[in-house]
Structures are given as C-alpha cells and as structure tokens.
KENURO-673982 format. One record per residue: residue in three letters; residue number from 1; x, y, z of N, C-alpha, C in turn; chain. Coordinates in steps of 0.001 Angstrom, whole numbers, padded with zeros to 6 digits. Layout:
  aa   i    n_xx    n_yy    n_zz   ca_xx   ca_yy   ca_zz    c_xx    c_yy    c_zz ch
 ALA NUM       X       Y       Z       X       Y       Z       X       Y       Z  A
...
END
This chain:
  aa   i    n_xx    n_yy    n_zz   ca_xx   ca_yy   ca_zz    c_xx    c_yy    c_zz ch
 MET   1  188508  167604  400114  187609  167961  400866  186336  166842  400937  A
 SER   2  185961  166011  401763  185185  165221  401973  183825  166102  402097  A
 VAL   3  182487  165438  401788  181248  166297  401736  180455  165602  402909  A
 ARG   4  180018  165854  404160  179373  165242  404833  177756  165607  404753  A
 THR   5  177099  164209  404906  175647  164352  404427  174757  164092  405951  A
 THR   6  173655  164687  405803  172871  164755  406676  171400  164233  406254  A
 PRO   7  170943  163724  406952  169292  163028  406657  168514  164055  406075  A
 ARG   8  168936  165190  406330  168048  166225  405803  168612  166649  404364  A
 THR   9  169785  166150  404069  170352  166617  402771  169815  165236  401728  A
 VAL  10  169924  164233  402294  169342  162960  401401  168152  162951  401469  A
 ALA  11  167044  163345  402268  165657  163582  401592  165573  164339  400842  A
 VAL  12  166509  165578  400987  166166  166807  399561  166384  166109  398372  A
 GLY  13  167882  165542  398266  168274  164839  397158  167421  163753  396890  A
 ALA  14  166873  163006  397361  165340  162197  396702  164233  162625  396604  A
 LEU  15  164061  163766  396909  162657  164440  396556  163052  165095  395194  A
 VAL  16  164256  165554  395016  164509  166328  393467  164938  165442  392524  A
 ALA  17  165096  163906  392635  165575  163177  391860  164066  162641  391584  A
 ALA  18  163157  162142  392248  161440  162131  392395  160709  163089  391371  A
 VAL  19  161242  163968  391349  160399  164990  390449  160919  165232  389187  A
 ALA  20  162233  164745  389279  162923  164946  387848  162477  163722  387109  A
 LEU  21  162494  162550  387878  161908  161130  387110  160375  161197  386743  A
 ALA  22  159545  161914  387430  158091  162411  386890  157983  163010  385619  A
 ALA  23  158475  164359  385854  158679  164854  384969  159132  164313  383101  A
 ALA  24  160109  163805  383377  160955  162528  382030  159692  162060  381997  A
 ALA  25  158742  161221  382879  157812  160303  382176  156977  161412  381420  A
 LEU  26  156330  162473  382091  155190  162843  381616  155577  163404  380314  A
 VAL  27  156950  164100  379859  157546  164282  378606  157452  162988  377715  A
 ALA  28  157686  162034  378032  157579  160582  377210  156478  160158  376901  A
 VAL  29  155071  160271  377647  154283  160107  377638  152942  161179  376696  A
 ALA  30  153435  162301  376914  152501  163176  376348  152327  163189  374712  A
 PRO  31  153628  163157  373978  153449  163184  372544  152478  161708  371961  A
 LEU  32  152930  160821  372551  152178  159329  372296  150523  159108  372685  A
 ALA  33  150320  160145  373674  148589  160348  374104  148040  161396  373218  A
 GLY  34  149095  162420  372290  149163  163275  371442  148385  162471  370323  A
 THR  35  149178  161565  369841  149199  161106  368476  148003  159880  368514  A
 ALA  36  148108  159421  369625  147057  158158  369112  145866  158334  369636  A
 ALA  37  145416  159470  370370  144386  159972  370811  142663  159943  369722  A
 PRO  38  141773  159311  369890  140889  159306  368230  140380  160427  368407  A
 ALA  39  139646  160832  367372  139301  162230  366989  137968  162293  368035  A
 THR  40  138123  163512  368250  136657  163877  369400  135471  164020  368793  A
 ALA  41  134362  164007  369526  133451  163706  369387  133118  165159  367763  A
 ALA  42  133557  166689  368724  133741  167671  367568  134257  167367  366364  A
 THR  43  135005  166521  365824  135465  166215  364890  134968  165073  363981  A
 GLN  44  134321  164194  364487  133900  163177  363617  132424  163342  363073  A
 ALA  45  132459  162821  362258  131208  162729  361103  130162  161899  362089  A
 PRO  46  128789  162623  362317  127528  161837  362959  127138  160658  362069  A
 ALA  47  126809  159584  362863  126168  158615  362338  125354  158929  361492  A
 THR  48  124597  158326  360583  123190  158258  359695  122198  157460  360428  A
 VAL  49  121441  157817  361165  120262  156846  361694  118951  157233  360909  A
 PRO  50  118716  156123  360219  117250  156384  359336  115944  156635  360394  A
 VAL  51  115731  157565  360146  114373  158156  360817  112954  157426  359933  A
 ALA  52  112201  156810  360500  111087  156066  359981  110073  157470  359919  A
 GLY  53  109372  157500  358592  108489  158157  358369  107286  158033  359036  A
 PRO  54  106343  159191  358778  105048  158853  359318  104215  157869  359140  A
 SER  55  103252  157647  360087  102412  156301  359639  101472  156676  358701  A
 CYS  56  101268  156085  357480  099819  156572  356447  098997  156702  357108  A
 PRO  57  097730  157273  356087  096630  157047  356537  096488  155513  356388  A
 SER  58  095125  155353  357498  094439  153840  357019  093684  153834  356063  A
 GLY  59  093502  152325  355337  092810  152281  354022  093214  152417  353062  A
 THR  60  092960  152865  351679  093387  152783  350696  094440  153885  350097  A
 LEU  61  095744  153351  349783  096608  154309  349428  097200  154254  348037  A
 SER  62  097052  155720  347550  097683  156043  346330  098857  156248  346345  A
 LEU  63  099545  156004  344799  100533  156294  344803  101347  157832  345301  A
 SER  64  100379  158909  345211  100974  160015  345762  100954  160220  347347  A
 ILE  65  100114  159372  347650  100287  158980  349789  101453  158670  349967  A
 ILE  66  102047  157008  348767  103235  156564  348857  104538  157473  348958  A
 ARG  67  104419  158090  347789  105517  159147  347949  105964  160284  349015  A
 SER  68  104731  160232  349751  105393  160972  351045  106442  160557  351832  A
 GLY  69  106643  159198  351688  107372  158604  352652  106791  158016  354126  A
 CYS  70  105491  157851  354022  104903  157702  355026  104668  156118  355074  A
 THR  71  104784  155046  356245  105052  153920  356756  103591  153159  356705  A
 ALA  72  103498  152037  356622  102337  151311  356891  102729  149596  357071  A
 SER  73  101851  149399  357833  101707  147608  357812  100372  146899  357517  A
 SER  74  099532  147726  356894  098192  147007  356800  097752  148166  355575  A
 GLY  75  096586  148053  355006  096040  149030  353910  096180  148277  352499  A
 THR  76  095611  148792  351669  095875  148487  350193  096393  149838  349724  A
 VAL  77  097088  149169  348222  097820  150512  347441  096958  150120  346295  A
 ARG  78  096439  151142  345718  095679  151062  344428  096259  151785  342994  A
 LEU  79  096375  151221  342039  097201  151653  340968  096288  152473  339844  A
 SER  80  096855  152960  338804  095929  153354  338113  095298  152789  337265  A
 ASP  81  095448  151301  337095  094739  150835  336065  093625  149982  336986  A
 GLY  82  093013  150328  338332  092147  149688  339247  092964  148857  339795  A
 ARG  83  093570  147814  339778  094418  146700  340339  094768  147236  341887  A
 THR  84  094445  146339  342774  094694  146580  344067  095662  145253  344630  A
 PHE  85  096472  145900  345332  097211  145079  346430  097249  145570  347832  A
 ALA  86  097069  144629  348672  097374  144699  350090  098586  144752  350491  A
 VAL  87  099050  145614  351238  100286  146325  351688  101002  144531  352365  A
 PRO  88  102085  144262  351693  102796  143072  352694  103091  143603  354297  A
 ALA  89  103689  142500  354747  103969  142661  355998  105493  143723  355955  A
 ARG  90  105851  144316  356522  107084  144821  356861  108047  143866  356565  A
 GLY  91  109069  144159  355512  110178  143557  355138  109991  142463  354130  A
 GLU  92  108509  142521  353742  108245  141424  352733  107669  142219  351156  A
 SER  93  107905  141630  350427  107299  141780  349053  106071  140985  348512  A
 VAL  94  105465  141524  347647  104490  141165  346705  104482  141275  345427  A
 VAL  95  104713  140233  344532  104888  140439  342808  103574  139850  342198  A
 ALA  96  103013  140159  341189  101860  139694  340464  102575  139708  338886  A
 LEU  97  102526  138349  338616  102711  137914  337069  101565  137458  336398  A
 SER  98  101536  137467  334973  100375  136879  334450  100613  135954  333110  A
 VAL  99  099825  135738  332283  100129  134894  331415  098685  135723  330350  A
 ALA 100  098797  136535  329308  098285  136444  328674  097270  136004  327035  A
 ALA 101  096481  135947  326631  096056  135416  325335  096972  136100  324179  A
 PRO 102  097211  135389  322767  097695  135779  321732  096967  137146  321466  A
 GLY 103  098187  138330  320805  098025  139214  320658  097669  140421  321621  A
 ALA 104  097466  139721  322741  096811  140878  323978  097901  141165  324928  A
 ALA 105  097813  142643  325071  099100  142813  326159  098747  142704  327076  A
 GLU 106  099823  141607  327936  100250  141233  329122  099716  142526  330510  A
 LEU 107  099074  141931  331275  099420  142999  332715  100604  143370  333088  A
 PRO 108  100499  144888  332884  101754  145082  333764  102532  144081  334828  A
 GLU 109  103581  143704  334860  104017  143141  336244  104019  144428  337147  A
 VAL 110  103903  143560  338410  104000  144851  339361  104292  144075  340750  A
 VAL 111  105351  144989  341651  105754  144667  342792  105506  145709  343690  A
 VAL 112  104986  144952  344858  104959  146126  346098  105759  145793  347155  A
 ALA 113  106550  146703  347867  107859  146209  348459  107107  147114  349763  A
 ASN 114  107291  146770  350811  107192  147399  351792  108611  147462  353070  A
 THR 115  109491  148049  353155  110552  148229  353383  110743  148454  354684  A
 GLY 116  109283  148965  355692  109339  148938  356943  109542  150613  357084  A
 GLY 117  110905  151144  357699  111205  152383  358095  111257  153291  356816  A
 ALA 118  112188  152725  355677  112363  153744  354464  110871  154068  353846  A
 GLY 119  109684  153162  353965  108460  153008  353286  108456  152339  352308  A
 ILE 120  106983  152252  351441  106582  151644  350575  107253  152116  349108  A
 ALA 121  107659  151138  348120  107954  150900  347334  107172  150497  346016  A
 VAL 122  106667  150791  344883  105895  149944  343572  106699  150134  342366  A
 ARG 123  106742  149317  342124  107470  148751  340490  106023  148157  339549  A
 VAL 124  105858  149454  338818  105084  148358  337617  105864  148227  336234  A
 ASP 125  106036  147252  335813  106980  146719  334621  108412  147020  335345  A
 ASP 126  109392  148425  334720  110527  148619  335218  110446  149539  335731  A
 ALA 127  109611  150462  335876  109675  151885  336939  109455  151540  338172  A
 TRP 128  110277  152194  338859  109929  152442  340716  109231  153574  340857  A
 GLN 129  108566  153745  341735  107701  154940  342226  107642  154550  343666  A
 GLY 130  107259  155876  344842  107142  155245  345985  108105  156074  346781  A
 ALA 131  108046  155915  347808  108681  156736  349119  110327  156736  348678  A
 ALA 132  111094  157788  348562  112520  157888  347715  113370  156882  348478  A
 ALA 133  113414  156664  349706  114038  155990  350500  114084  154270  349833  A
 ALA 134  112833  154044  350047  111957  152845  349238  112643  152668  348036  A
 VAL 135  112888  153561  347430  113116  153206  345778  114203  152654  345496  A
 ARG 136  115236  153453  346350  116828  153315  346321  117305  152275  346568  A
 GLN 137  116412  151596  347702  116827  150244  348540  116388  149093  347469  A
 GLN 138  115339  149279  346535  115128  148175  345612  115943  148511  344328  A
 ARG 139  115587  149613  343706  116906  149680  342710  118789  149064  343170  A
 SER 140  118674  149296  344075  120095  148514  344660  119839  147298  344320  A
 ALA 141  118475  146663  345089  118629  145321  345156  118218  144486  343479  A
 ASP 142  117741  145374  342961  117825  144948  340772  119219  145133  340879  A
 SER 143  119364  145998  341171  121020  145848  340425  121917  144627  340918  A
 ALA 144  121780  144266  341945  122518  143337  342626  122278  141857  341974  A
 VAL 145  121048  141606  341402  120490  140530  341118  120890  140606  339519  A
 ALA 146  120570  141923  338562  121089  141936  337392  122808  141618  337115  A
 GLY 147  123410  141982  338471  124783  141612  338075  125130  140186  338851  A
 SER 148  124449  139438  338761  125103  138027  339780  124967  137263  338336  A
 ALA 149  125910  136320  338757  126000  134967  337820  124812  134110  337764  A
 ALA 150  123789  134385  338612  122384  133323  338178  121778  134109  336968  A
 THR 151  122289  135239  336753  120844  135842  335776  121991  135662  334434  A
 THR 152  121207  134726  333750  121812  134439  332339  120802  134651  331276  A
 GLY 153  121156  134723  330004  120673  134991  329322  120331  136269  328574  A
 THR 154  119071  136676  327756  118398  137791  327872  117309  138066  327121  A
 LYS 155  116710  138963  327834  115062  139081  327614  114956  139540  325961  A
 ALA 156  115626  140034  325205  115464  140281  324039  116111  139217  322814  A
 ALA 157  116333  138504  323527  117262  137275  322539  115882  136799  321782  A
 THR 158  116346  136603  320667  114991  135904  319500  115795  134510  318791  A
 SER 159  115359  133573  319426  116119  132254  318484  114623  131067  318525  A
 THR 160  115184  130100  318183  114164  129110  318338  113926  128432  319828  A
 LYS 161  113255  127075  320053  113064  127037  321401  114164  126395  321726  A
 CYS 162  114853  124984  321051  115833  124220  321286  117623  125226  320896  A
 THR 163  117340  126373  320800  118681  127343  320349  118650  128487  321560  A
 SER 164  117504  128863  321742  117729  130088  322198  117986  129866  324134  A
 THR 165  118769  130609  324491  119100  130093  326236  118210  131178  327073  A
 ALA 166  117590  132076  326075  117171  133470  326716  116137  132872  328202  A
 ASN 167  116578  133529  329451  115402  133465  330357  115780  134431  331359  A
 VAL 168  115046  134912  332282  115095  136217  333138  114909  135495  334345  A
 GLN 169  115614  135881  335208  115320  135533  336832  115107  136429  337622  A
 ASN 170  114171  136229  338349  113254  137030  338974  113812  137315  340529  A
 ARG 171  113799  137933  341536  114678  138418  342647  114229  137092  343955  A
 TYR 172  113007  136293  343698  113037  135686  344532  113074  134016  344031  A
 ARG 173  113117  133196  344996  113137  131398  344985  112678  131013  346601  A
 TRP 174  112490  129967  346495  112008  128566  347385  113159  128385  348054  A
 SER 175  113300  128009  349419  114058  127578  350273  114099  125952  350338  A
 SER 176  112616  125768  349814  111983  124116  350463  111028  124136  349376  A
 PRO 177  110981  122825  348894  109335  122502  348144  108245  123009  348828  A
 VAL 178  107998  123826  347311  106339  124493  347473  105192  123240  348257  A
 ARG 179  104196  123955  349161  103331  122779  349469  102421  123508  349156  A
 TRP 180  101524  122929  348238  100196  123863  347268  099390  123204  347247  A
 TYR 181  098000  124037  347615  096570  123450  347967  095578  124062  346453  A
 TYR 182  094822  123183  346473  093855  123309  344871  092492  123443  345490  A
 ASN 183  091829  124753  344852  090596  124935  345318  089760  125094  343999  A
 ALA 184  089101  123440  343501  088687  123720  342291  087241  123965  341826  A
 THR 185  086580  124688  342409  085505  125882  342564  085527  126315  341387  A
 GLY 186  084751  126232  340523  084568  127059  339170  085846  126475  338214  A
 SER 187  086162  125307  338243  087273  124665  337547  086626  124450  335717  A
 LYS 188  087498  124521  334969  087075  124591  333638  087345  123070  333108  A
 GLY 189  087465  122050  333672  087871  120989  333103  087587  119881  334022  A
 THR 190  087550  118198  333698  087476  117181  334559  088849  116698  335256  A
 PHE 191  089950  116985  334426  091533  116892  335327  092030  117591  335585  A
 THR 192  091851  118837  335770  092680  119810  335834  093756  119589  337336  A
 GLN 193  093429  119389  338087  094353  119176  339115  095777  118199  338798  A
 SER 194  094967  117168  338268  096258  116296  337286  097204  117437  336626  A
 ALA 195  096571  117883  335516  097275  118604  334814  098031  119892  335439  A
 LEU 196  097576  120757  336675  098415  121273  337400  099513  120691  337547  A
 GLN 197  099438  119458  337975  100236  118839  338960  101756  118354  338068  A
 LYS 198  101167  118204  336840  101863  117666  335485  102748  119278  335453  A
 ALA 199  102165  120425  335106  103117  121432  335403  103781  121997  336189  A
 ALA 200  103931  121592  337327  104469  121958  338607  105638  120973  338282  A
 ASN 201  105666  119670  337773  106636  118974  338297  107580  119185  336539  A
 ALA 202  106993  119919  335841  107799  120403  334585  109143  121066  334967  A
 TRP 203  109365  121236  336080  110460  122411  336135  111402  121721  336970  A
 THR 204  111305  120544  337671  111630  119605  338888  112558  118544  338507  A
 GLY 205  113505  118432  339379  114217  116794  339082  115093  117092  337461  A
 LYS 206  115653  115980  337176  116287  115694  335693  115390  115862  334772  A
 ILE 207  115227  116955  334125  114873  117872  333280  115318  117756  331675  A
 THR 208  114778  116733  330942  115267  116214  329486  113857  117070  328269  A
 ALA 209  114575  117795  327498  114237  118502  326541  115046  118989  325706  A
 CYS 210  114958  119256  324238  116165  119573  323353  117178  118907  323291  A
 GLY 211  116829  117524  323381  118637  116775  323083  119085  116786  324706  A
 LYS 212  118884  117736  325384  119345  118001  326689  119186  117481  327812  A
 THR 213  119704  116990  329221  118974  116772  330276  119789  117687  331262  A
 MET 214  119160  118922  332112  119522  119563  333398  118968  118998  334111  A
 THR 215  119423  119702  336142  118612  118957  336826  118646  120113  337718  A
 SER 216  117435  120589  338273  116518  121574  338952  116464  120860  340438  A
 THR 217  116551  121422  341381  116633  121163  342922  115248  121838  342891  A
 ALA 218  114323  122557  342181  112974  122735  342735  112011  121919  343529  A
 GLY 219  111275  121980  344059  110382  120723  344210  108975  121197  344721  A
 ASN 220  107963  120484  344296  106705  120733  344975  106038  119945  345782  A
 THR 221  104959  119618  346465  104189  118597  347013  102798  119476  347013  A
 TYR 222  101692  118347  346842  100475  118699  346561  099905  118505  348041  A
 VAL 223  099335  119257  348428  099078  118818  350132  097715  118386  349837  A
 ARG 224  096731  118766  349571  095193  118564  349637  094380  119660  348886  A
 ALA 225  093007  119154  349062  091826  120538  348576  092062  121371  349288  A
 ALA 226  091725  122378  348991  091606  123958  350014  090064  124460  350088  A
 GLY 227  089457  125093  350721  088033  125454  350799  088471  126877  350585  A
 GLN 228  089687  127718  351051  089827  128935  350369  089979  129328  349543  A
 ALA 229  089962  130389  348777  090536  131016  347157  091799  131347  347312  A
 PRO 230  092198  131606  346088  093738  132137  346254  093384  133245  346482  A
 ASN 231  094622  134129  346954  094619  135426  347360  095017  136430  345700  A
 VAL 232  094182  136153  344912  094734  137054  343415  093243  137530  343308  A
 THR 233  092915  138723  343169  092033  139562  342702  091354  139272  341662  A
 ALA 234  089967  139672  341130  089618  139788  339860  089899  140430  338627  A
 LYS 235  090588  141479  339272  091412  142457  338234  093047  142403  338291  A
 GLY 236  093347  141189  338720  094540  140735  338901  095424  141268  339395  A
 GLY 237  095174  141789  340807  096025  142236  341809  096388  141511  342887  A
 CYS 238  096939  141387  344078  097124  140377  344775  096622  141056  346496  A
 SER 239  095628  140166  347179  094727  140321  348731  096003  139853  349364  A
 ALA 240  095667  139857  350585  096360  139623  351842  096946  138183  352093  A
 SER 241  098120  138431  352260  098780  136481  352291  098064  135983  353647  A
 SER 242  097813  134799  353042  097643  133743  354088  098148  133049  354771  A
 GLY 243  099458  132747  354046  100717  131518  354397  100212  130118  353910  A
 TYR 244  099403  130407  352974  098904  128842  352684  098879  129416  350709  A
 SER 245  099980  128448  349954  099915  128608  348620  098768  127816  348159  A
 VAL 246  097732  128567  347540  096345  127931  346946  096366  128512  345286  A
 THR 247  095959  127328  344763  095623  127525  343107  094065  127465  342789  A
 GLY 248  093388  128316  341992  091963  128038  342142  091627  128756  340943  A
 TRP 249  090394  128917  340415  089595  129734  339274  088798  130226  339920  A
 GLY 250  088583  131700  338511  087843  133128  339111  087904  133708  337875  A
 ALA 251  087279  135164  338309  087496  136095  337010  088569  136813  337204  A
 LEU 252  089170  137042  335598  090164  137830  335500  089923  138970  334223  A
 PRO 253  090474  139787  334124  090792  140349  333185  090732  139736  331875  A
 GLU 254  090051  140831  330732  089725  140184  329471  091312  139792  328877  A
 LYS 255  091539  138811  328173  092430  138138  327689  093809  137831  328549  A
 THR 256  093421  137933  329823  094502  137280  330993  093992  135865  331254  A
 LEU 257  094910  134958  330891  094473  133743  331319  094813  132771  332877  A
 GLY 258  095833  133576  333098  096258  133511  334674  097150  134556  335152  A
 VAL 259  097291  134385  336390  097899  135430  337354  098306  134862  338382  A
 THR 260  099503  134966  338589  100154  134287  340005  101019  135621  340877  A
 CYS 261  100361  135239  342258  100941  136329  343118  102039  135612  344345  A
 VAL 262  103173  136216  344000  104331  135566  345532  104717  136650  345900  A
 TRP 263  104909  136691  347301  105003  136877  348372  106680  136571  349113  A
 TYR 264  107115  137242  349303  108649  137086  349688  109394  138160  350239  A
 ASP 265  110352  137725  351471  110960  138178  352333  112110  138881  351942  A
 GLN 266  112789  140055  352515  113814  141078  352039  115188  140479  351592  A
 ASP 267  115250  139123  351913  116368  137951  351431  115653  137202  350184  A
 GLY 268  114670  137694  349545  114212  136591  348343  113791  135344  348634  A
 VAL 269  113355  134984  350021  112905  133451  350329  111467  133967  349837  A
 VAL 270  110933  133040  349114  109521  133047  348933  108516  132296  350415  A
 GLN 271  107473  133156  350592  106691  132771  351901  105479  131723  351162  A
 GLU 272  104737  132373  350287  103585  131827  349714  103166  132392  348365  A
 ALA 273  103016  131564  347438  102249  131828  346146  101184  131481  345708  A
 ASP 274  100458  132278  344916  098898  131695  344919  098610  132275  343538  A
 GLN 275  097603  131373  342414  097930  131262  341600  095760  131360  341125  A
 ARG 276  095916  131786  339992  094139  131965  339705  094222  132099  337856  A
 TYR 277  093497  131113  337733  092886  130441  336298  091858  131611  335868  A
 SER 278  091577  131759  334435  090460  132751  334210  089315  131701  334007  A
 THR 279  088052  131905  334370  086967  130970  333792  085983  131744  332735  A
 ARG 280  086835  133005  332122  086214  133358  330939  086301  132926  329422  A
 TYR 281  087260  131682  329541  087200  130535  328458  087175  129686  328768  A
 ALA 282  087179  128505  327328  087156  126941  327279  088394  126757  327928  A
 TRP 283  088548  125457  328507  089885  124997  328460  089608  123294  328443  A
 SER 284  090639  122694  328405  091122  121315  328262  092076  121075  328852  A
 SER 285  091790  119537  329717  092959  119060  330698  093126  117675  330299  A
 THR 286  093276  117116  329249  093033  115529  328800  094573  115673  328311  A
 ALA 287  094695  114821  327722  095916  114475  326629  096246  115074  325404  A
 SER 288  094705  115177  324802  094516  115714  323842  094079  117152  323806  A
 CYS 289  094091  118261  322786  092951  119307  323130  092677  119659  321068  A
 SER 290  091633  120306  321385  091245  120586  319901  090380  122080  320077  A
 GLY 291  090278  122561  319010  089012  123733  319134  089829  124851  319597  A
 ASN 292  088909  126153  320013  089853  127395  320659  090033  127218  322047  A
 ARG 293  090300  126273  322520  090614  126016  324047  091445  126288  324354  A
 TYR 294  092119  126773  325440  093521  126954  326465  093828  125609  327033  A
 ASP 295  094929  125121  326922  095490  123693  327703  095688  124098  329121  A
 VAL 296  095437  123718  330088  095319  123537  331405  096951  123437  331796  A
 GLN 297  097403  122397  331250  098890  122103  331783  099682  122926  330808  A
 ALA 298  099722  123397  329978  100528  124405  328723  100662  125673  329836  A
 VAL 299  099492  126066  329844  099303  127818  330505  099825  127654  332187  A
 ALA 300  099799  126302  332624  099692  126575  334246  101360  126125  334144  A
 THR 301  102351  125207  333049  103657  125461  333275  104279  126968  333120  A
 HIS 302  103855  127963  332471  104175  129241  332235  104021  129754  333754  A
 GLU 303  102951  129409  334399  102734  130037  335544  103495  129874  336366  A
 TRP 304  103834  128341  336588  104282  127907  337622  105870  127934  337765  A
 GLY 305  106544  128500  336193  107330  129028  336035  107454  130608  337021  A
 HIS 306  106830  131403  336833  106613  132774  337443  106484  132214  338977  A
 LEU 307  106187  130900  339264  105844  130685  341009  107395  130622  341563  A
 TYR 308  107927  129211  340861  109738  129252  341116  110500  130043  340415  A
 GLY 309  110409  131350  339953  111147  132514  340029  111366  133172  338894  A
 LEU 310  111174  132831  337561  111256  133156  336339  110415  134077  335820  A
 GLY 311  111156  134684  334721  110397  136251  334310  110018  135828  332953  A
 HIS 312  109062  136936  332228  109167  136751  331004  110345  136952  329882  A
 VAL 313  110152  135988  328824  111132  136344  327821  110634  136706  326557  A
 ALA 314  111379  137557  325530  110899  138221  324716  110243  137106  323538  A
 THR 315  108806  137421  322987  108505  136597  322041  109223  136130  320649  A
 GLY 316  108916  135070  320515  109932  134727  319292  111026  133639  320031  A
 THR 317  111377  133857  321054  112490  132690  321651  111835  131220  321528  A
 GLY 318  110775  130940  321426  110021  129836  321433  109868  128987  322708  A
 GLN 319  110403  129712  324147  110434  129661  325375  108990  129336  325918  A
 VAL 320  108410  128608  326740  107420  128389  327696  107011  129643  328283  A
 MET 321  108384  130791  328831  108444  131725  329701  108120  133196  328659  A
 GLU 322  107428  132770  327598  107379  133896  326688  105791  134457  327063  A
 ALA 323  105170  135675  326937  104322  136273  327930  102700  135955  327103  A
 ALA 324  102805  135213  326213  101415  134898  326068  101515  133614  325272  A
 GLU 325  100178  132907  325563  099843  131300  325309  099030  131490  324298  A
 GLY 326  098578  130355  323175  097478  130589  322271  096762  129231  322734  A
 PRO 327  095764  128797  322140  094905  128052  322406  095436  126446  321786  A
 CYS 328  095335  125320  322633  095930  124435  322414  097387  124277  322248  A
 ALA 329  098199  125051  322963  099329  125318  322986  100524  123859  323220  A
 LEU 330  100135  122933  323148  100527  121742  323876  102055  121862  323917  A
 GLY 331  102749  122251  323143  104152  122510  323115  104753  123100  324063  A
 SER 332  103869  124100  324965  104378  124807  326196  104222  123664  327154  A
 ARG 333  103892  122507  327051  104010  121207  328353  105314  120978  328468  A
 THR 334  106119  121308  327471  107446  120978  327411  108287  122296  327598  A
 LEU 335  109570  122380  328360  110704  123572  328402  111298  123735  327213  A
 GLY 336  111956  124821  327034  112781  125137  326194  113924  124922  326652  A
 LEU 337  115168  125237  325736  116609  125285  326173  116493  126781  327281  A
 GLY 338  116086  127807  326821  115827  128899  327679  115562  128653  329091  A
 ASP 339  114249  127645  329139  113628  127641  330401  114324  126405  331225  A
 MET 340  114862  125394  330633  116035  124673  331166  117165  125477  332294  A
 THR 341  117588  126093  331281  118866  126925  331463  118150  128046  332507  A
 GLY 342  117251  128462  332883  117054  129523  333801  116583  128814  335329  A
 ILE 343  116090  127543  335294  115205  127108  336386  116500  126506  337070  A
 ALA 344  117691  125971  335849  118440  125039  336468  119957  125937  337137  A
 ALA 345  119908  127465  336699  120697  128326  337184  119980  128569  338646  A
 LYS 346  118647  129123  338702  117895  129332  340146  118048  128248  341172  A
 TYR 347  117848  126910  340719  118043  125825  341759  118935  124974  341335  A
END
C-alpha cells in the first residue's frame, strides 16, 4: 500500500530530523567542552604579586629600621662601626672595598643593595641583613655568581705568586672602558697621576707575567683633572653617586691605605667607581721607593683590581689582591698568576 504525503507531514518530518540532528551535535560537543575547559578562577592558585613595603622614614636608617621591609630612594644607612652609605637608586647597589696596612684588620667589605619594592639589604663581609625579601634576592644572586664558570680559584688557596691561581670574582663588571677623573688635592707625591694610570693599565690588554701572557678586555680612559672630591667618606663609607668616577686623596681610618666605592645596577653593570687614598701616611710615586713609604702604583693596582670587579684572596697567595700591602711593595705593581686568571676570566 502506498503512503500519501501531504505538505503538513513533510514539514513535521523535517522538524523532527532537525531536532535529532541538534541533539546529536550537543552530545558530541559536550564532552569535548567539559575536558578542554581551563580551570575556573575558583580552582586556580592566585598569582603572587609583590607588595612594596611602606616608605622608610627620611634621614638616617639603622639596620633595625631596614629590617622592617620599608622602601627608600634616598637617605643614609648607618652601620654599627660608624660608617655611612648613601642609599643607592632603586635597582642599584654600592660596595665599599679597601686595602690595609700590614698587620691591620681590613675594613669589612660592605654592600648596600636597594631592590626597590622588596626593600634594602646590607651585607657586611659575608652576612646579609635587612628586609627579608631583599636579603633573599641578594643571596640568590650571590649563589648564581658563585656557581658560574667565571668564578675561578679559591679564596683560601695558599701558594706563591706564579703558581697560585687564587682569585675572587665580585658580582659587577664594566660594559665599556672606565672614564675616570683625578683630583690631586692633598696628593702625597709628585707623579701620582702617572702612577695611578700605570696601576689602571696593569689589568688591561695583553698581560705578561710569571712567564705567561693573558688578555683582558678591561679598559680605562683618563679624562681630565676634577674639581669634585671622590664620593668616599673619611670613615670608609660611600656617599651619593654623582655619575663621575673620581680618584683622589683624603682622610681614612687608621691602617687603611685606600677605599674604592663601586655603584652597579641589578644586572651587575658598573655605573661609577670612586677611590680615595689616605693622607695619613707617606707615599712614593717614583720608579724607586725607600723607607716607610707606601708605593702609589702598587697600592693603586690593588684598588683598580677592586674597581674592575675582583675581591680579596687569602694572605700567602702572593697575589696583588691580598688584603694588605706593605711599605715599598714594588712587587705588587705586577700581577700574579691568580690576578691574571681572574681578570682574564671576567673580561
């Protein structure tokens, strides 16, 4: 028997087919949507957003104030030994390094790091203090440097000048030649600018010593005489950065021959470095040296090592970067094997 269709039955059949097709599409899509959907906000861990601490009080900041986690872009940090350090710009650090007379304890090395929102951290020798978040950042950065291939030698190594490879790398370096100025006010010698220039050049280019030749890309340019004093305090701290690297003379603590302050950014790129040499002692700046005088070129070679980015090595290694220099130590005009190894690794 044949079935007679009418327009009404055709329309109903089309509607039923359309509904069935839509239902099948929903069934096919629903599981995919359910498995591919990202976690909702209710199930995701909230992102950690650093919250800057309150502003530090203006003026002088003690370590106890800094430990509160406050933030600052100015002011002065005062240490228990009386030294003061102008708070560096946010994202920058300043370090003070020195050289001592024989038998004297060196001034503790100090770093003041202004991390910005995480606060300020201060390192005295190897111990960090200050805002907890800032201290964590700086310890992490120290670990990265200590584990890098650029760090060679050992601070505790004991050997002679031409067999020890002892050297210590600091966290900073120059990205271009140092442009430096000299303020001769209070100078303790006749040819001090020439002696300082020789000290600066000892770390650059092809360096030959101990029967070996190594190459360093460190460089410097003496610009001209300066009217301003270096930003190094009489107690061996660091005042505010000026943007100009100035070397000069002035009062320093007893048994301290010279102090270098270096300002560098969070990437370790140096912005400025100033040096002050002590007017307390007699100095020699000629080719020879006699008596109880300190040789400008020898002591300055040590301080330029700091300026370029090297730290102290242990006494007994025979290296220029030992912490103390004796009178007329002309041998320190020439780098040791560890000194050469260190500067060649950094540059």
